[in-house]
Backbone as a printed PyTorch tensor [residue, N CA C, xyz], in Angstrom:
tensor([[[129.3460, 139.0130,  99.8500],
         [129.8930, 140.3090,  99.8850],
         [128.7780, 141.3510,  99.5940]],

        [[128.7890, 142.4400, 100.5490],
         [127.6070, 143.3890, 100.4390],
         [128.0920, 144.3180,  99.4320]],

        [[127.2500, 144.6800,  98.4140],
         [127.4810, 145.7120,  97.3410],
         [127.4210, 147.1260,  97.9920]],

        [[128.1820, 147.8620,  97.3950],
         [128.2830, 149.3800,  97.8510],
         [127.9030, 150.2090,  96.6960]],

        [[127.5030, 151.4030,  97.0540],
         [127.1350, 152.3710,  96.0420],
         [127.8350, 153.7630,  96.4750]],

        [[127.7750, 154.8320,  95.7040],
         [128.5130, 156.0400,  96.0460],
         [127.9250, 156.5380,  97.4120]],

        [[128.7140, 157.2490,  98.1470],
         [128.3730, 157.5930,  99.5470],
         [127.3160, 158.6600,  99.4900]],

        [[127.1670, 159.4780,  98.4590],
         [126.2530, 160.4730,  98.4030],
         [124.8770, 160.0060,  98.5350]],

        [[124.0180, 160.6950,  99.3340],
         [122.6090, 160.2430,  99.4680],
         [121.7040, 160.7680,  98.5100]],

        [[122.1830, 161.8080,  97.6140],
         [121.3740, 162.2880,  96.6720],
         [121.2400, 161.3900,  95.4470]],

        [[120.0460, 161.2330,  94.9140],
         [119.8370, 160.2590,  93.8100],
         [119.4490, 161.0100,  92.5780]],

        [[119.8700, 160.7790,  91.5060],
         [119.4290, 161.4470,  90.2730],
         [118.0270, 161.2060,  89.9450]],

        [[117.2370, 162.1820,  89.3140],
         [115.8370, 161.9260,  89.2370],
         [115.6220, 160.6180,  88.3250]],

        [[116.4360, 160.3740,  87.2940],
         [116.1270, 159.1210,  86.5840],
         [116.3130, 157.8770,  87.4410]],

        [[117.3540, 157.9160,  88.3830],
         [117.4720, 156.7370,  89.4170],
         [116.2640, 156.5400,  90.2190]],

        [[115.8230, 157.7650,  90.7240],
         [114.5350, 157.6740,  91.6350],
         [113.3640, 157.0840,  90.8660]],

        [[113.3150, 157.6220,  89.6500],
         [112.1350, 157.0860,  88.8050],
         [112.3100, 155.5690,  88.6170]],

        [[113.4140, 155.1080,  88.3450],
         [113.6970, 153.7670,  88.0970],
         [113.4230, 152.8780,  89.2830]],

        [[113.8950, 153.4770,  90.4590],
         [113.6030, 152.7930,  91.7940],
         [112.0410, 152.6510,  91.9820]],

        [[111.4030, 153.7350,  91.6420],
         [109.8690, 153.6070,  92.0070],
         [109.1950, 152.5830,  90.9560]],

        [[109.6990, 152.5640,  89.7880],
         [109.1850, 151.6460,  88.8740],
         [109.4640, 150.2060,  89.2940]],

        [[110.6820, 149.9990,  89.6560],
         [111.1990, 148.6040,  90.0930],
         [110.6050, 148.2450,  91.3510]],

        [[110.5870, 148.9860,  92.3600],
         [110.1660, 148.4990,  93.6970],
         [108.6530, 148.7330,  94.0300]],

        [[108.1150, 149.9060,  93.5340],
         [106.6350, 150.1820,  93.9020],
         [105.7580, 149.4900,  92.9610]],

        [[106.1280, 149.6930,  91.5550],
         [105.0690, 149.3030,  90.5540],
         [105.1950, 147.7450,  90.3130]],

        [[106.5380, 147.2630,  90.2130],
         [106.7280, 145.8340,  90.0010],
         [106.7860, 145.0620,  91.2810]],

        [[106.9510, 145.7800,  92.3650],
         [106.8480, 145.1160,  93.7050],
         [107.9640, 144.3160,  94.0450]],

        [[109.1160, 144.6400,  93.4750],
         [110.3160, 143.8180,  93.7580],
         [110.8800, 144.4150,  95.1560]],

        [[111.3740, 143.4700,  96.0300],
         [111.9200, 143.9820,  97.2380],
         [113.3110, 143.3930,  97.5830]],

        [[113.8770, 142.5400,  96.6890],
         [115.1720, 141.8830,  96.8850],
         [115.4850, 141.4200,  98.2170]],

        [[114.7020, 140.4610,  98.7560],
         [114.9580, 140.0420, 100.1430],
         [116.2420, 139.3790, 100.3640]],

        [[116.8390, 138.8060,  99.3550],
         [118.2060, 138.1070,  99.5320],
         [119.3360, 139.1100,  99.3190]],

        [[119.1200, 140.3610,  98.9980],
         [120.2370, 141.1480,  98.8910],
         [120.6530, 141.6480, 100.3130]],

        [[121.9910, 141.5370, 100.5370],
         [122.5390, 141.7330, 101.9770],
         [122.3590, 143.2180, 102.2000]],

        [[122.0280, 143.4770, 103.5010],
         [121.8970, 144.8260, 104.0500],
         [122.5840, 144.8870, 105.4030]],

        [[122.7180, 146.0850, 105.8480],
         [123.3040, 146.3130, 107.2350],
         [122.3110, 147.0050, 108.1510]],

        [[122.0080, 146.5050, 109.1350],
         [121.1030, 147.1470, 110.2210],
         [121.7070, 147.4620, 111.4970]],

        [[121.6920, 148.7800, 111.8960],
         [122.2000, 149.1200, 113.2800],
         [121.0590, 149.0180, 114.2320]],

        [[121.1150, 148.0390, 115.1560],
         [119.9780, 147.9150, 116.0530],
         [120.1980, 148.2900, 117.5320]],

        [[121.0360, 149.3180, 117.7010],
         [121.1780, 149.8630, 119.0430],
         [120.1190, 150.9110, 119.3640]],

        [[119.8290, 151.1110, 120.5440],
         [118.7670, 152.1630, 120.9200],
         [119.2480, 153.5340, 120.5890]],

        [[118.3900, 154.4710, 120.7220],
         [118.8120, 155.9240, 120.4890],
         [119.8520, 156.2860, 121.5540]],

        [[120.7000, 157.2140, 121.1960],
         [121.6980, 157.8040, 122.0300],
         [122.8770, 156.6830, 122.2510]],

        [[122.9660, 155.7770, 121.3580],
         [124.1600, 154.8340, 121.3960],
         [124.9770, 155.0390, 120.1980]],

        [[125.1050, 156.1750, 119.6040],
         [125.8830, 156.4960, 118.5060],
         [125.3650, 155.9400, 117.0820]],

        [[124.0380, 155.8170, 117.0290],
         [123.4650, 155.3710, 115.8870],
         [123.6840, 156.2700, 114.6320]],

        [[123.7150, 157.5980, 114.9980],
         [124.0130, 158.4480, 113.8560],
         [125.4440, 158.3940, 113.3510]],

        [[126.2890, 158.1790, 114.3630],
         [127.7740, 158.0410, 113.9830],
         [128.0100, 156.7710, 113.1000]],

        [[127.2130, 155.7410, 113.5080],
         [127.3620, 154.4150, 112.7360],
         [126.8540, 154.7140, 111.3840]],

        [[125.8120, 155.3230, 111.1440],
         [125.2180, 155.6460, 109.8220],
         [126.1720, 156.4470, 108.9220]],

        [[126.7780, 157.4490, 109.6680],
         [127.6840, 158.2980, 108.9050],
         [129.0410, 157.5550, 108.4360]],

        [[129.3900, 156.6410, 109.4390],
         [130.5200, 155.7370, 109.0660],
         [130.3050, 154.8320, 107.8600]],

        [[129.0260, 154.2200, 107.9300],
         [128.6930, 153.3960, 106.7120],
         [128.5770, 154.1460, 105.4530]],

        [[128.2030, 155.3920, 105.5780],
         [128.2000, 156.2450, 104.4380],
         [129.5810, 156.3610, 103.8520]],

        [[130.5380, 156.6600, 104.7510],
         [131.9680, 156.8860, 104.3450],
         [132.4650, 155.6040, 103.6470]],

        [[132.0200, 154.4830, 104.0330],
         [132.4490, 153.2400, 103.4200],
         [131.7720, 152.9360, 102.1090]],

        [[130.7670, 153.8200, 101.7780],
         [130.1280, 153.6830, 100.5130],
         [128.8490, 153.1000, 100.4480]],

        [[128.2940, 152.8590, 101.6080],
         [126.9360, 152.2470, 101.7300],
         [125.8500, 153.3590, 101.6380]],

        [[124.8250, 153.2490, 101.0060],
         [123.7720, 154.2770, 101.0000],
         [122.9500, 154.0130, 102.2920]],

        [[123.1080, 154.8910, 103.2450],
         [122.6620, 154.6720, 104.6090],
         [121.5490, 155.6410, 104.9750]],

        [[120.6930, 155.2330, 105.8820],
         [119.5680, 155.9940, 106.3080],
         [119.4600, 155.8870, 107.8740]],

        [[119.2720, 157.0000, 108.5580],
         [119.1490, 157.0440, 109.9700],
         [117.6070, 157.0670, 110.2710]],

        [[117.1460, 156.4630, 111.2340],
         [115.7800, 156.3740, 111.6070],
         [114.8290, 155.9890, 110.4220]],

        [[114.8790, 154.8000, 109.9490],
         [114.0610, 154.3090, 108.7750],
         [112.5950, 154.1720, 109.3840]],

        [[111.6440, 154.6410, 108.5370],
         [110.2380, 154.4540, 108.9730],
         [109.6430, 153.0170, 108.4600]],

        [[109.9280, 152.0960, 109.2190],
         [109.5280, 150.7370, 108.8500],
         [108.3370, 150.2940, 109.7030]],

        [[107.4780, 151.1160, 109.9550],
         [106.2460, 150.7570, 110.8160],
         [104.9940, 151.6020, 110.4540]],

        [[103.8860, 150.9890, 110.8480],
         [102.6370, 151.7060, 110.6030],
         [101.7600, 151.3210, 111.8070]],

        [[100.8270, 152.1570, 112.1320],
         [ 99.8530, 151.8520, 113.1630],
         [ 98.6020, 151.3000, 112.5830]],

        [[ 98.2970, 150.0000, 113.2430],
         [ 97.1290, 149.2820, 112.8900],
         [ 96.4350, 148.8900, 114.1280]],

        [[ 95.2070, 149.2350, 114.2740],
         [ 94.4090, 148.9630, 115.4740],
         [ 95.1020, 149.3190, 116.7650]],

        [[ 95.7250, 150.5520, 116.6830],
         [ 96.3120, 151.1540, 117.8560],
         [ 97.6830, 150.4800, 118.2720]],

        [[ 98.1320, 149.6970, 117.3630],
         [ 99.4710, 149.0580, 117.6880],
         [100.4340, 149.2430, 116.5650]],

        [[101.7090, 149.1230, 116.7710],
         [102.6680, 149.1780, 115.7720],
         [102.9460, 148.0150, 115.0440]],

        [[102.9240, 147.9110, 113.7070],
         [103.2030, 146.7880, 112.7990],
         [104.3410, 147.1020, 112.0210]],

        [[105.1790, 145.9840, 111.6760],
         [106.3010, 146.0680, 110.8010],
         [105.8000, 146.3280, 109.4100]],

        [[106.3540, 147.3960, 108.7770],
         [105.9680, 147.7670, 107.3980],
         [107.1970, 148.0970, 106.7280]],

        [[107.5890, 147.6100, 105.5020],
         [108.7560, 147.8860, 104.8000],
         [108.3320, 148.6710, 103.5090]],

        [[108.4250, 150.0320, 103.4880],
         [107.9030, 150.7990, 102.3200],
         [108.8370, 150.5820, 101.1280]],

        [[108.4260, 150.6580,  99.9130],
         [109.1070, 150.3470,  98.8000],
         [110.3830, 151.1360,  98.5510]],

        [[110.4410, 152.4210,  98.9900],
         [111.5110, 153.3870,  98.7420],
         [112.7800, 152.9580,  99.5670]],

        [[112.6130, 152.0480, 100.6030],
         [113.7550, 151.6860, 101.2900],
         [114.5900, 150.7030, 100.6580]],

        [[114.0840, 150.0810,  99.6040],
         [114.8470, 149.0050,  98.9450],
         [116.0290, 149.5320,  98.2450]],

        [[116.2560, 150.8800,  98.1560],
         [117.3100, 151.4290,  97.4330],
         [118.5170, 151.6930,  98.4780]],

        [[118.1170, 151.4200,  99.7590],
         [119.2770, 151.6490, 100.7060],
         [119.9480, 150.3800, 101.0780]],

        [[121.2430, 150.4910, 101.4450],
         [122.0580, 149.3430, 101.8190],
         [122.1920, 149.2520, 103.3580]],

        [[121.9060, 150.3460, 104.0440],
         [122.1640, 150.2530, 105.5900],
         [121.1860, 151.2420, 106.2340]],

        [[120.7720, 150.9640, 107.4020],
         [119.9620, 151.8200, 108.2270],
         [120.0860, 151.5300, 109.7400]],

        [[119.7890, 152.5330, 110.5400],
         [120.0470, 152.2800, 111.9600],
         [119.1030, 153.1780, 112.8340]],

        [[118.9590, 152.8830, 114.0200],
         [118.2720, 153.7080, 115.0970],
         [117.0910, 152.8640, 115.5820]],

        [[116.2330, 153.4490, 116.3210],
         [115.2090, 152.8040, 117.0870],
         [114.2860, 151.7680, 116.3230]],

        [[113.6840, 152.2500, 115.1920],
         [112.7970, 151.3670, 114.4280],
         [113.5760, 150.0710, 114.1320]],

        [[114.7710, 150.0880, 113.6430],
         [115.5250, 148.8960, 113.3620],
         [115.7120, 148.1000, 114.6570]],

        [[116.0130, 148.8340, 115.7520],
         [116.2920, 148.0720, 116.9580],
         [114.9120, 147.3580, 117.4450]],

        [[113.7840, 148.0190, 117.2910],
         [112.6370, 147.4800, 117.6240],
         [112.1520, 146.3580, 116.9030]],

        [[112.4010, 146.2210, 115.6270],
         [111.9800, 145.3450, 114.6250],
         [113.1970, 144.3610, 114.1310]],

        [[114.1110, 144.1330, 115.0260],
         [115.2430, 143.4860, 114.4500],
         [114.9540, 141.9750, 114.0930]],

        [[114.0650, 141.3490, 114.7370],
         [113.7330, 139.9480, 114.4330],
         [113.0440, 140.0290, 112.9320]],

        [[112.1080, 140.9770, 112.7950],
         [111.3510, 141.0290, 111.4160],
         [112.4630, 141.2310, 110.4390]],

        [[113.2850, 142.1790, 110.6510],
         [114.3670, 142.4530, 109.6400],
         [115.2240, 141.2140, 109.3690]],

        [[115.4700, 140.5580, 110.3410],
         [116.4300, 139.3230, 110.1200],
         [115.6230, 138.1990, 109.2890]],

        [[114.2650, 138.1780, 109.5660],
         [113.4900, 137.1640, 108.8410],
         [113.3290, 137.6830, 107.4400]],

        [[113.1200, 138.8330, 107.1310],
         [112.7330, 139.3190, 105.7700],
         [114.0690, 139.4090, 104.9220]],

        [[115.2750, 139.7110, 105.5780],
         [116.4190, 139.9550, 104.9010],
         [117.4640, 139.0010, 105.5300]],

        [[117.6220, 137.6640, 105.3000],
         [118.3470, 136.6370, 106.0480],
         [119.7910, 136.8640, 105.7300]],

        [[120.1930, 137.4950, 104.7030],
         [121.5610, 137.6480, 104.2760],
         [122.2040, 138.8940, 104.8230]],

        [[121.4890, 139.5910, 105.7930],
         [121.9020, 140.7830, 106.2310],
         [122.9240, 140.7390, 107.4880]],

        [[123.5730, 141.8820, 107.8460],
         [124.3950, 141.8980, 109.0140],
         [123.8560, 142.9000, 109.9630]],

        [[123.9820, 142.5930, 111.2760],
         [123.4090, 143.3940, 112.3590],
         [124.5200, 144.0100, 113.2750]],

        [[124.3300, 145.2120, 113.6620],
         [125.3140, 145.8370, 114.5070],
         [124.5830, 146.4680, 115.7920]],

        [[124.8820, 145.9230, 116.9310],
         [124.3510, 146.4030, 118.2150],
         [125.2160, 147.5690, 118.7760]],

        [[124.9070, 148.7360, 118.6350],
         [125.7340, 149.8340, 119.3010],
         [125.2390, 149.9050, 120.8070]],

        [[126.2880, 149.9650, 121.5950],
         [126.1190, 149.9730, 123.0330],
         [126.7780, 151.2770, 123.6430]],

        [[126.5560, 151.3810, 125.0080],
         [127.2100, 152.5040, 125.6130],
         [127.1220, 152.2680, 127.2040]],

        [[128.1270, 152.8650, 127.8270],
         [128.0480, 152.8340, 129.3510],
         [126.6360, 153.2260, 129.7410]],

        [[126.0000, 152.3920, 130.5450],
         [124.6170, 152.6580, 130.8220],
         [124.3210, 153.8980, 131.5920]],

        [[125.2160, 154.2820, 132.4790],
         [125.0460, 155.4400, 133.2570],
         [125.1660, 156.7990, 132.3600]],

        [[126.0460, 156.6210, 131.4180],
         [126.1650, 157.7620, 130.4080],
         [124.9780, 157.8520, 129.4310]],

        [[124.5290, 156.6280, 129.1450],
         [123.4310, 156.5280, 128.2720],
         [122.1220, 157.1150, 128.8960]],

        [[121.9140, 156.7910, 130.2080],
         [120.7020, 157.3460, 130.8760],
         [120.7890, 158.7880, 131.0830]],

        [[121.9740, 159.3790, 131.2520],
         [122.1520, 160.8060, 131.3850],
         [121.8900, 161.4540, 130.0450]],

        [[122.2280, 160.9110, 128.9260],
         [121.9820, 161.3340, 127.6020],
         [120.4360, 161.3960, 127.3830]],

        [[119.8270, 160.2810, 127.7430],
         [118.3650, 160.1110, 127.4470],
         [117.6350, 161.1150, 128.2990]],

        [[118.0330, 161.3600, 129.5460],
         [117.4180, 162.3350, 130.3880],
         [117.2500, 163.6330, 129.6550]],

        [[118.3350, 164.0800, 129.0440],
         [118.3990, 165.3950, 128.3740],
         [117.6330, 165.3610, 127.0090]],

        [[117.5160, 164.1070, 126.4330],
         [116.8490, 164.0720, 125.1550],
         [115.3690, 163.7880, 125.1210]],

        [[115.0090, 162.8760, 126.0100],
         [113.5440, 162.5950, 126.0720],
         [112.8300, 163.4230, 127.1730]],

        [[112.6050, 164.5710, 126.8180],
         [111.9410, 165.5690, 127.8670],
         [110.4930, 165.6130, 127.6840]],

        [[109.7530, 166.0050, 128.7530],
         [108.2410, 166.1580, 128.4550],
         [107.8920, 167.2570, 127.4320]],

        [[108.7230, 168.2120, 127.3920],
         [108.4880, 169.3290, 126.3490],
         [108.5750, 168.8750, 124.9480]],

        [[109.5140, 167.9570, 124.6490],
         [109.7710, 167.4350, 123.2700],
         [108.5060, 166.4800, 123.0020]],

        [[108.0770, 165.7200, 123.9130],
         [106.9290, 164.8070, 123.7310],
         [105.6250, 165.7990, 123.5000]],

        [[105.4520, 166.6730, 124.2890],
         [104.2320, 167.5490, 124.0520],
         [104.2590, 168.2300, 122.7630]],

        [[105.4490, 168.6700, 122.2870],
         [105.4410, 169.2380, 120.9170],
         [105.2110, 168.1510, 119.8290]],

        [[105.7640, 166.9610, 120.0140],
         [105.6770, 165.9740, 119.0080],
         [104.3310, 165.4030, 118.7690]],

        [[103.6350, 165.3310, 119.8010],
         [102.1740, 164.6920, 119.7060],
         [101.2440, 165.6610, 118.9040]],

        [[101.6880, 166.9580, 118.6690],
         [100.8600, 167.8800, 117.8880],
         [101.1570, 167.6400, 116.4540]],

        [[102.1510, 166.8200, 116.0740],
         [102.3880, 166.7420, 114.6540],
         [102.0030, 165.3920, 114.1030]],

        [[101.1400, 165.2870, 113.2450],
         [100.4860, 163.9160, 112.8250],
         [101.6290, 163.0030, 112.3080]],

        [[102.6140, 163.5980, 111.5750],
         [103.5980, 162.5690, 110.9530],
         [104.6110, 161.9540, 112.0470]],

        [[104.4380, 162.4460, 113.2560],
         [105.2350, 161.7960, 114.3090],
         [104.4600, 160.6860, 115.0450]],

        [[103.3490, 160.4350, 114.6580],
         [102.4790, 159.4930, 115.4370],
         [103.0850, 158.1940, 115.6700]],

        [[103.6200, 157.6360, 114.4590],
         [104.4590, 156.3810, 114.6890],
         [105.5640, 156.3680, 115.6380]],

        [[106.3090, 157.4260, 115.5380],
         [107.5390, 157.5290, 116.3330],
         [107.1990, 157.6940, 117.8990]],

        [[106.0980, 158.4740, 118.0790],
         [105.6260, 158.6200, 119.4580],
         [105.1520, 157.3700, 119.9980]],

        [[104.3930, 156.6030, 119.1840],
         [103.8670, 155.2170, 119.7340],
         [105.0420, 154.3250, 119.9090]],

        [[106.0690, 154.3810, 119.0060],
         [107.2150, 153.4840, 119.0760],
         [107.9370, 153.7060, 120.5730]],

        [[108.1410, 154.9730, 120.8490],
         [108.9060, 155.3130, 121.9780],
         [108.1050, 154.8300, 123.2890]],

        [[106.6950, 155.0250, 123.0980],
         [105.9580, 154.6470, 124.2790],
         [105.7920, 153.2250, 124.4040]],

        [[105.8160, 152.4330, 123.2010],
         [105.8180, 150.9600, 123.3320],
         [107.1390, 150.4740, 123.8600]],

        [[108.2800, 151.0230, 123.3210],
         [109.5890, 150.5440, 123.6180],
         [109.9370, 150.7550, 125.0800]],

        [[109.7900, 152.0610, 125.5950],
         [110.2260, 152.4260, 126.7990],
         [109.1850, 152.3580, 127.9300]],

        [[107.8830, 152.2330, 127.4540],
         [106.9020, 152.1730, 128.4560],
         [106.4360, 153.6020, 129.0080]],

        [[106.9830, 154.5390, 128.4070],
         [106.5780, 156.0360, 128.8740],
         [106.8770, 156.9630, 127.7920]],

        [[106.1840, 158.1110, 127.7820],
         [106.2160, 159.0960, 126.8860],
         [107.5710, 160.0420, 126.9230]],

        [[108.1110, 160.2460, 128.2600],
         [109.3530, 160.9270, 128.4110],
         [110.1630, 160.1490, 129.4010]],

        [[111.3060, 160.6560, 129.6890],
         [112.3230, 159.9170, 130.4980],
         [111.7410, 159.5180, 131.8380]],

        [[112.0410, 158.1580, 132.1420],
         [111.6380, 157.5970, 133.4130],
         [112.8930, 156.6770, 133.7440]],

        [[113.5150, 157.0030, 134.8030],
         [114.8600, 156.2610, 135.1400],
         [114.7200, 154.7450, 135.1020]],

        [[113.7460, 154.3060, 135.8850],
         [113.5400, 152.8110, 135.9530],
         [113.1610, 152.2250, 134.6650]],

        [[112.3370, 152.7840, 133.9910],
         [111.7860, 152.1650, 132.7390],
         [112.8150, 152.1360, 131.7270]],

        [[113.6490, 153.3590, 131.6050],
         [114.7130, 153.3410, 130.6290],
         [115.7870, 152.2860, 131.0020]],

        [[116.1420, 152.0870, 132.3200],
         [117.0200, 151.0800, 132.6590],
         [116.6420, 149.7820, 132.3170]],

        [[115.3600, 149.4780, 132.5580],
         [114.8600, 148.1050, 132.2180],
         [114.8650, 147.8580, 130.7700]],

        [[114.5460, 148.9880, 129.9990],
         [114.4950, 148.8020, 128.4430],
         [115.8790, 148.5760, 128.0010]],

        [[116.8360, 149.3870, 128.4680],
         [118.2950, 149.0380, 127.9950],
         [118.7110, 147.6250, 128.2900]],

        [[118.5490, 147.2750, 129.5290],
         [118.9430, 145.7930, 129.7600],
         [118.2210, 144.7530, 129.0410]],

        [[116.9340, 144.9320, 128.9010],
         [116.0820, 143.8870, 128.2390],
         [116.4910, 143.7530, 126.7140]],

        [[116.5880, 144.9830, 126.1380],
         [116.9560, 144.9080, 124.6540],
         [118.2770, 144.3940, 124.3920]],

        [[119.2730, 144.7500, 125.2050],
         [120.5960, 144.1410, 125.0030],
         [120.6060, 142.6290, 125.2140]],

        [[119.9610, 142.1150, 126.1960],
         [119.8780, 140.7570, 126.5620],
         [119.0840, 139.9650, 125.4780]],

        [[118.0040, 140.4870, 124.9440],
         [117.2900, 139.8970, 123.8560],
         [118.1130, 139.8600, 122.5450]],

        [[118.8010, 140.8620, 122.2220],
         [119.5490, 140.8780, 120.9780],
         [120.6530, 139.8530, 121.0390]],

        [[121.4500, 139.9130, 122.0780],
         [122.5360, 139.0610, 122.3160],
         [122.1100, 137.5480, 122.2890]],

        [[121.0850, 137.3700, 122.8980],
         [120.4470, 135.9180, 122.9940],
         [120.0680, 135.4800, 121.5060]],

        [[119.3950, 136.4660, 120.8720],
         [118.8680, 136.0990, 119.4770],
         [119.9930, 135.7340, 118.5310]],

        [[121.0740, 136.5500, 118.6050],
         [122.2450, 136.3390, 117.6920],
         [123.3590, 135.4270, 118.1630]],

        [[123.0970, 134.7830, 119.2520],
         [124.2320, 134.0830, 119.9040],
         [124.6980, 132.9940, 118.9790]],

        [[125.9520, 132.9440, 118.6890],
         [126.5680, 131.9790, 117.8140],
         [126.5500, 132.2880, 116.3540]],

        [[125.9210, 133.4310, 115.9920],
         [125.8120, 133.7700, 114.4760],
         [126.9240, 134.7420, 114.1870]],

        [[127.4620, 134.5740, 112.9080],
         [128.6410, 135.3920, 112.5440],
         [128.1730, 136.6940, 111.8100]],

        [[126.9490, 136.9690, 111.7000],
         [126.4040, 138.1110, 111.1140],
         [126.0210, 139.2080, 112.0020]],

        [[126.5720, 139.2020, 113.3060],
         [126.3430, 140.0030, 114.3880],
         [127.5410, 140.5960, 114.9750]],

        [[127.5030, 141.8800, 115.3430],
         [128.5470, 142.7440, 115.8270],
         [128.0420, 143.5330, 116.9610]],

        [[128.9050, 143.6890, 118.0740],
         [128.5520, 144.5820, 119.0990],
         [129.6890, 145.7030, 119.1300]],

        [[129.3410, 146.8990, 118.9920],
         [130.2380, 148.0610, 118.9760],
         [129.9070, 149.1290, 120.0160]],

        [[130.8660, 149.5610, 120.6950],
         [130.7730, 150.5910, 121.7040],
         [131.5870, 151.8200, 121.0700]],

        [[130.8970, 152.5200, 120.1760],
         [131.5750, 153.7080, 119.4730],
         [131.8860, 154.8420, 120.5690]],

        [[131.0370, 154.9840, 121.4380],
         [131.2390, 156.0590, 122.3890],
         [132.4390, 155.9260, 123.2640]],

        [[132.8620, 154.6370, 123.3710],
         [134.1480, 154.3530, 124.1700],
         [135.3710, 154.3630, 123.2930]],

        [[135.2050, 154.5800, 121.9150],
         [136.3840, 154.7040, 121.0390],
         [136.4930, 153.6230, 120.0060]],

        [[135.6540, 152.6280, 119.9980],
         [135.7470, 151.5120, 118.9420],
         [135.1970, 152.1880, 117.7380]],

        [[136.0300, 151.7900, 116.5560],
         [135.7170, 152.4330, 115.2500],
         [136.0210, 151.6100, 114.0660]],

        [[136.9490, 152.2200, 113.2130],
         [137.0710, 151.6320, 111.9100],
         [137.5970, 150.2020, 111.9100]],

        [[138.6010, 149.9120, 112.8180],
         [139.2320, 148.5790, 112.8320],
         [138.1520, 147.5120, 112.9980]],

        [[137.2730, 147.6590, 113.9600],
         [136.2060, 146.7390, 114.2980],
         [135.2250, 146.6610, 113.2440]],

        [[134.8380, 147.7870, 112.8710],
         [133.6820, 147.7390, 111.8620],
         [134.0610, 147.3230, 110.4900]],

        [[135.3150, 147.7700, 110.0220],
         [135.7790, 147.3700, 108.7350],
         [136.0160, 145.8380, 108.7400]],

        [[136.5420, 145.2450, 109.7760],
         [136.9320, 143.8550, 109.8380],
         [135.5300, 143.0540, 109.7880]],

        [[134.5900, 143.4830, 110.3260],
         [133.2440, 142.8280, 110.3230],
         [132.6800, 142.9020, 108.8710]],

        [[132.7530, 143.9790, 108.1880],
         [132.2430, 144.2310, 106.9060],
         [133.0720, 143.8830, 105.7730]],

        [[134.4310, 143.5380, 106.0490],
         [135.3350, 143.1000, 105.1270],
         [135.6500, 144.2250, 104.2190]],

        [[135.9640, 145.4090, 104.7730],
         [136.1920, 146.6650, 104.0730],
         [137.6460, 147.1760, 104.4820]],

        [[138.3530, 147.7380, 103.7030],
         [139.5530, 148.4520, 104.0770],
         [139.2200, 149.6930, 104.8920]],

        [[140.1600, 149.9370, 105.8620],
         [139.9960, 151.0580, 106.7680],
         [140.2710, 152.3650, 105.9620]],

        [[139.3480, 153.2550, 106.0200],
         [139.5020, 154.6040, 105.2700],
         [140.4400, 155.5080, 105.8500]],

        [[141.0870, 156.2980, 105.1890],
         [142.1050, 157.1640, 105.6350],
         [141.3700, 158.4990, 106.2460]],

        [[140.3820, 158.3290, 107.1020],
         [139.7890, 159.5670, 107.5940],
         [139.3270, 159.1630, 109.0410]],

        [[139.1440, 160.1090, 109.9190],
         [138.7490, 159.8110, 111.2430],
         [137.3520, 159.2630, 111.2640]],

        [[137.1170, 158.4370, 112.2620],
         [135.7340, 157.8110, 112.3830],
         [134.7330, 159.0360, 112.7660]],

        [[133.6700, 159.0280, 112.1820],
         [132.7660, 160.2320, 112.4750],
         [132.1490, 160.1010, 113.8230]],

        [[132.1070, 161.1770, 114.5560],
         [131.4390, 161.3330, 115.8830],
         [130.3470, 162.3520, 115.6390]],

        [[129.1340, 161.8680, 115.5550],
         [128.0070, 162.8540, 115.0420],
         [127.0000, 163.0430, 116.1030]],

        [[126.1990, 164.0270, 115.9350],
         [125.0950, 164.2780, 116.8700],
         [125.4010, 164.3170, 118.3630]],

        [[126.5820, 164.9950, 118.6500],
         [127.0280, 165.0590, 120.0820],
         [126.5560, 166.3620, 120.6780]],

        [[125.9800, 166.2440, 121.8350],
         [125.4080, 167.4120, 122.5820],
         [126.6290, 168.2120, 123.0100]],

        [[126.5920, 169.5310, 122.8550],
         [127.6940, 170.3770, 123.3590],
         [127.5590, 170.6210, 124.7610]]])
């Protein structure tokens, strides 16, 4: 059973101080503690998934920075402060899903999917050349920029490359988790929500609507 914490993301100063002492100074990482990882690509309702997990009481993080650049390449890196989180989702988790499964073998994985045509249309609006040109000027986005370039094979939207990335990622994830009971596929964009998620996590269905977040108007 995965432990839960209050849904609020704010942590008291004393708790943050304790976390730093426990995880950074003592070097504890609790590899056997169950966690939840959303391993769908961007624009497959990863924000909605994180918000739903927060409603269920899990301390959740969207877009975890679990990477660093070494010799011009992305390497998996788990910073100490992430040990206080129960769940996380988006592209970094999708890219490093094998490493996450190896490091945290008691965890559960959720692949968020979406109609490919609608996904491509959303990506076309999101991954624009203007956004990339602005992002490369900000040093703290270096890892994220390299991640997109490595994952999609381009810096801004390219139909053929994004199509290939979508198909390859879904095929690799499904094959890797084939026959395992710690894996769930969810199409939140088509209406799947609490019933499927709560059954997988063994949690009661909350009396609120499933969050639909980060929707372009």
